[in-house]
N, C-alpha and C positions, 0 to 999 in steps of 0.2 A: 390539620396541623401535622399529624404523624406522617401523612403522605408527603408533605412538603419537606419534612426533615429527611425522609428516606431519599428523595430525589436530590437533596442537597449533598448527602453523603455519596451518592452515585456520581454526581458531577465531579466532586473532588477526587474520587477514586479513578475516574476515567481521565482526568486532566493532569494527574500527578506526573506520569512518565513524560509526556511531551514538554511540560513546563520545566521540569528539573533536568531533562536530558541536555538541553542546550547549554546551560551554565556548567554542568558537570563535564561534558566533553570539551567545551571550550577552555575553561579555566584549569581543570585538573589534567586532562589528557592533551590539551593543546591542539584540538581539532579545528578545522575551518568551519565557521558557523554557516556559511553558504552551503557547503556540501552536506552538513548535517541537516539543514532545512530541506534540501532536496531529498535526502534519505528518509526523512519523516513524512514527506508527501507521497512517496511511492505506494503505500497501501491505499491512499485515497484514489490515486490514478488507476491502480489495479482494480479497485472496486467499481469504478466507472466503466473501464474498458472490458472487463471480463465477460459480462453478459453479451456485449456486442460481438466480441471475438468468438464466443461460444455459439451464438446464432449464425455467424458467418461460417464457422467450420462445420456446423450441422448441415447447412444448405450448400456447401461447396462440393462440386463434382469435377473430378479430373481423372485421368487415366492412372494416376498413382494412388487414388483413394481420397477420402475426405480429410483425414487428419495428417497424413504423412507430409504434404507440402508445408503445413504450418510448423510441424516439428522440425523439419529441415531448416526452415527459415529461422526458427528460434535457436537452433544449434549453431547456425552460421553467425548469428548476431553475438551470441555469448562467446 
């Protein structure tokens, strides 16, 4: 019973920010809900892609080095 109550509190602690972020930014600050939803999914996409990109950059060989082409690509995108 105590373990279940502990996980219940962890669930609400982890879900509070995403659940309250959309109404706060939409109603109080007047933000676009679609763009806010996209912004809230960026950490999920990053968590999925980061190991793959890390493996790719570790095994990448070019005359400029392993990491430099990826850094230049990232700088040009941003």
